[in-house]
VMD Tcl script that draws the C-alpha trace (Angstrom):
set ca {
  {5.20 0.79 -17.19}
  {5.26 4.44 -16.17}
  {6.48 6.08 -12.99}
  {4.05 8.93 -12.22}
  {6.56 11.03 -10.28}
  {9.25 10.82 -12.99}
  {9.61 11.93 -16.61}
  {12.30 11.46 -19.29}
  {15.49 13.31 -18.35}
  {16.23 16.27 -20.61}
  {18.50 19.29 -20.84}
  {21.15 19.81 -18.20}
  {19.72 16.93 -16.15}
  {20.28 14.44 -18.96}
  {23.73 15.88 -19.59}
  {24.63 15.44 -15.92}
  {23.88 11.72 -15.83}
  {24.77 10.81 -19.42}
  {28.20 9.36 -18.62}
  {26.67 7.00 -16.04}
  {24.07 5.46 -18.36}
  {24.73 1.81 -19.12}
  {23.28 -0.54 -21.71}
  {19.51 -0.93 -21.40}
  {19.13 1.80 -18.82}
  {16.63 4.66 -19.02}
  {17.32 8.08 -17.43}
  {14.34 9.76 -15.76}
  {14.10 12.93 -13.69}
  {11.84 14.06 -10.87}
  {9.96 17.30 -10.40}
  {11.76 20.12 -8.62}
  {12.49 19.38 -4.98}
  {12.90 22.65 -3.07}
  {15.45 22.01 -0.33}
  {17.01 24.84 1.65}
  {15.38 27.35 -0.69}
  {17.06 25.88 -3.80}
  {15.66 23.65 -6.54}
  {17.08 20.20 -7.24}
  {16.00 17.20 -9.26}
  {16.67 13.56 -8.62}
  {17.85 11.94 -11.85}
  {17.56 8.17 -11.81}
  {18.47 5.19 -13.94}
  {15.94 2.41 -14.54}
  {16.14 -0.92 -16.30}
  {14.74 -0.87 -19.84}
  {12.25 -3.56 -20.82}
  {10.84 -4.50 -24.20}
  {9.51 -1.98 -26.74}
  {11.16 0.98 -24.98}
  {9.18 0.36 -21.81}
  {10.57 0.10 -18.31}
  {11.18 -3.43 -17.04}
  {9.93 -2.35 -13.62}
  {9.61 0.76 -11.54}
  {12.66 0.10 -9.38}
  {15.20 2.91 -9.06}
  {18.61 1.39 -9.83}
  {20.95 4.36 -9.45}
  {20.59 8.10 -8.96}
  {22.28 11.46 -8.59}
  {20.88 14.81 -7.52}
  {21.34 17.71 -9.93}
  {20.85 21.44 -9.34}
  {19.32 23.91 -11.79}
  {22.67 24.70 -13.39}
  {23.28 21.03 -14.20}
  {25.87 20.47 -11.48}
  {25.79 17.12 -9.71}
  {25.32 17.43 -5.94}
  {28.17 15.70 -4.13}
  {26.88 16.28 -0.61}
  {25.67 13.02 0.97}
  {23.17 14.63 3.36}
  {21.51 16.61 0.58}
  {21.41 13.55 -1.67}
  {19.76 11.52 1.11}
  {17.21 14.28 1.62}
  {16.33 14.24 -2.10}
  {16.06 10.44 -2.03}
  {13.72 10.81 0.94}
  {11.55 13.16 -1.11}
  {11.55 10.59 -3.93}
  {10.52 7.58 -1.82}
  {7.89 9.62 0.02}
  {6.22 10.63 -3.25}
  {6.64 7.13 -4.69}
  {4.94 5.65 -1.62}
  {2.07 8.10 -2.01}
  {1.56 7.23 -5.68}
  {1.75 3.49 -5.04}
  {-1.06 3.90 -2.50}
  {-3.29 5.85 -4.90}
  {-5.86 3.09 -5.44}
  {-6.06 2.37 -1.72}
  {-6.48 6.07 -0.97}
  {-9.48 6.45 -3.27}
  {-10.94 3.16 -2.04}
  {-10.64 4.41 1.55}
  {-12.75 7.44 0.66}
  {-15.68 5.13 -0.11}
  {-15.77 3.52 3.33}
  {-19.24 3.41 4.89}
  {-19.08 2.72 8.66}
  {-22.82 2.01 8.87}
  {-22.40 -0.97 6.52}
  {-20.25 -2.71 9.15}
  {-22.06 -1.36 12.19}
  {-25.38 -2.87 11.05}
  {-23.74 -6.29 10.94}
  {-21.91 -5.92 14.25}
  {-25.06 -4.77 16.06}
  {-26.75 -8.05 15.10}
  {-23.71 -10.31 15.55}
  {-25.11 -12.42 18.41}
  {-28.52 -12.73 16.76}
  {-26.95 -13.84 13.48}
  {-24.91 -16.54 15.22}
  {-28.03 -17.86 16.93}
  {-29.94 -17.80 13.65}
  {-27.17 -19.78 11.92}
  {-26.72 -22.25 14.79}
  {-28.84 -25.02 13.16}
  {-26.58 -24.86 10.11}
  {-23.45 -25.05 12.26}
  {-24.77 -28.06 14.17}
  {-25.20 -30.01 10.95}
  {-21.60 -29.49 9.84}
  {-19.12 -32.32 10.20}
  {-16.57 -30.33 12.24}
  {-19.11 -29.32 14.86}
  {-20.79 -26.23 16.17}
  {-17.90 -24.92 18.28}
  {-15.48 -24.53 15.36}
  {-17.93 -22.41 13.39}
  {-19.08 -20.38 16.38}
  {-15.42 -19.56 17.04}
  {-14.95 -18.72 13.36}
  {-17.79 -16.21 13.47}
  {-16.43 -14.63 16.65}
  {-13.07 -14.05 14.95}
  {-14.87 -12.79 11.85}
  {-16.82 -10.21 13.84}
  {-13.65 -9.16 15.69}
  {-12.05 -8.70 12.28}
  {-14.97 -6.58 11.04}
  {-14.73 -4.36 14.12}
  {-11.00 -3.80 13.58}
  {-11.47 -3.30 9.84}
  {-14.16 -0.68 10.43}
  {-12.16 1.16 13.09}
  {-9.01 1.35 10.96}
  {-11.02 2.22 7.85}
  {-12.51 5.24 9.61}
  {-8.97 6.42 10.40}
  {-7.87 5.68 6.83}
  {-10.79 7.63 5.39}
  {-9.71 10.72 7.31}
  {-6.10 10.36 6.15}
  {-7.21 9.62 2.59}
  {-9.13 12.90 2.41}
  {-5.97 14.86 3.11}
  {-3.81 12.72 0.82}
  {-6.30 12.97 -2.05}
  {-5.85 16.75 -1.97}
  {-2.08 16.34 -2.36}
  {-2.07 13.59 -4.99}
  {-2.86 15.85 -8.00}
  {0.07 18.09 -7.09}
  {2.41 15.09 -7.10}
  {0.96 13.40 -10.19}
  {1.31 16.65 -12.18}
  {4.94 16.79 -11.04}
  {4.64 20.23 -9.48}
  {7.54 21.55 -7.37}
  {7.58 20.07 -3.87}
  {8.88 22.15 -0.98}
  {9.96 21.02 2.47}
  {6.62 21.78 4.11}
  {4.60 19.82 1.55}
  {7.07 16.92 1.65}
  {6.86 16.68 5.45}
  {3.07 16.78 5.38}
  {2.84 14.05 2.75}
  {5.38 11.92 4.58}
  {3.59 12.11 7.91}
  {0.21 11.29 6.37}
  {1.36 8.50 4.06}
  {3.30 6.69 6.80}
  {0.18 6.68 8.97}
  {-1.93 5.55 6.03}
  {0.36 2.62 5.18}
  {0.63 1.66 8.86}
  {-3.14 1.39 9.40}
  {-3.63 -0.20 6.00}
  {-1.09 -2.89 6.89}
  {-2.85 -3.58 10.20}
  {-6.04 -4.30 8.24}
  {-4.20 -6.48 5.74}
  {-2.44 -8.50 8.44}
  {-5.76 -9.08 10.22}
  {-7.28 -10.41 7.00}
  {-4.29 -12.67 6.34}
  {-4.55 -14.08 9.89}
  {-8.29 -14.67 9.46}
  {-7.58 -16.70 6.32}
  {-4.54 -18.59 7.67}
  {-6.42 -19.64 10.81}
  {-9.33 -20.99 8.74}
  {-11.95 -18.63 10.15}
  {-12.77 -16.92 6.86}
  {-13.40 -20.27 5.16}
  {-15.54 -21.45 8.09}
  {-17.75 -18.37 7.80}
  {-17.96 -18.80 4.04}
  {-19.17 -22.40 4.39}
  {-21.93 -21.52 6.85}
  {-23.15 -18.54 4.84}
  {-23.32 -20.67 1.70}
  {-25.52 -23.20 3.51}
  {-27.75 -20.62 5.18}
  {-31.37 -20.38 4.00}
  {-32.38 -16.79 4.61}
  {-34.39 -15.66 1.60}
  {-37.47 -14.77 3.63}
  {-35.98 -13.84 7.00}
  {-35.26 -10.49 8.62}
  {-31.53 -11.27 8.41}
  {-31.51 -11.69 4.63}
  {-29.94 -8.30 3.87}
  {-27.32 -8.57 6.62}
  {-26.27 -12.06 5.56}
  {-26.05 -10.95 1.93}
  {-23.79 -8.11 3.07}
  {-21.65 -10.60 4.98}
  {-21.34 -12.71 1.84}
  {-20.19 -9.61 -0.01}
  {-17.51 -8.98 2.62}
  {-16.31 -12.59 2.41}
  {-16.17 -12.44 -1.39}
  {-14.28 -9.14 -1.38}
  {-11.94 -10.50 1.30}
  {-10.98 -13.41 -0.93}
  {-10.46 -10.99 -3.81}
  {-8.14 -8.93 -1.61}
  {-6.23 -12.04 -0.56}
  {-5.76 -13.02 -4.20}
  {-4.40 -9.55 -4.98}
  {-2.01 -9.92 -2.04}
  {-0.83 -13.29 -3.37}
  {-0.28 -11.91 -6.88}
  {1.65 -8.92 -5.53}
  {3.74 -11.31 -3.45}
  {4.50 -13.34 -6.57}
  {5.36 -10.22 -8.58}
  {7.58 -8.48 -6.04}
  {8.88 -11.26 -3.78}
  {8.41 -14.45 -5.84}
  {6.05 -16.08 -3.34}
  {2.30 -16.58 -2.92}
  {2.68 -17.90 0.63}
  {0.70 -15.56 2.89}
  {2.91 -16.24 5.92}
  {6.01 -15.27 3.96}
  {4.32 -12.23 2.43}
  {3.29 -10.97 5.86}
  {6.82 -11.37 7.24}
  {8.34 -9.64 4.20}
  {5.98 -6.68 4.48}
  {6.62 -6.38 8.21}
  {10.37 -6.39 7.61}
  {10.25 -3.94 4.70}
  {7.93 -1.57 6.52}
  {10.56 -0.87 9.16}
  {9.55 1.27 12.10}
  {6.12 2.84 12.00}
  {7.73 6.14 13.07}
  {9.65 6.57 9.82}
  {9.76 3.60 7.48}
  {10.88 5.86 4.62}
  {13.96 7.12 6.48}
  {14.77 3.53 7.37}
  {14.58 2.50 3.71}
  {16.71 5.43 2.52}
  {19.36 4.57 5.09}
  {19.44 0.96 3.85}
  {19.71 1.69 0.12}
  {21.74 4.91 -0.15}
  {25.09 3.10 -0.48}
  {23.73 0.85 -3.22}
  {21.88 3.46 -5.27}
  {23.87 6.70 -5.05}
  {26.17 6.89 -8.07}
  {28.81 8.90 -6.18}
  {29.08 6.52 -3.25}
  {32.59 5.17 -2.92}
}
mol new
graphics top color blue
foreach p $ca { graphics top sphere $p radius 0.5 }
foreach p [lrange $ca 0 end-1] q [lrange $ca 1 end] { graphics top cylinder $p $q radius 0.2 }
display resetview
């Protein structure tokens, strides 16, 4: 795998970290981080996988190196550079979600929500025939519509943030120098983006765990609406349900990959814990890992 914000360490940057490289470790370096008017690069060590590839994208150890090749021994400056690194890494990891957010169409959801009560009444005969009774399915649809309202509201916010972030992504992916002003702008935007994105994800997980998504799916599958005025809306609802299950499956697979679990309850708790405070989850993470990852610590 590749790490978009890093490239193979060369020159004075490779020389600076060479003595720290252990068996099956790969040295990579960042773009220039401009801190206090001077240029620095974070030089990191990563676990090597098969066929000269990286085993994963996890930063194992790092040092900060100036343009002359001298290793920075100042803790505060090293933490600042690590903050740059995790900010840009968070941005790149959200790339797919950012471009997906740009495609959000509020009217798609609003057309459904405007007809919510009418749709429930139309589907009532189907609900009444189901073994678990009308009330369960009526409640399921109410939660589903509440979810759609939240999803639409947060998606509108995400679309606005995504527009700004999409302008900054090319700069980061091309590994252009990043100054303090650009770093702070990216950090502020990406923290907000992840925060609202997580709210949507948690709402979807809750909808599934409480059985409401499955209840809606069952009723929609049984609905006969080929020649009714609600045909298009119900087809759109089926699309949302299908895409929701796809998103849940992606969440499960990511949970298996990164945290060795497909349990949605556990995944939600892990994400909530890892996210830290919404004010500055990146600072929180840097504070937690600096002792473990900085090669000069201790």
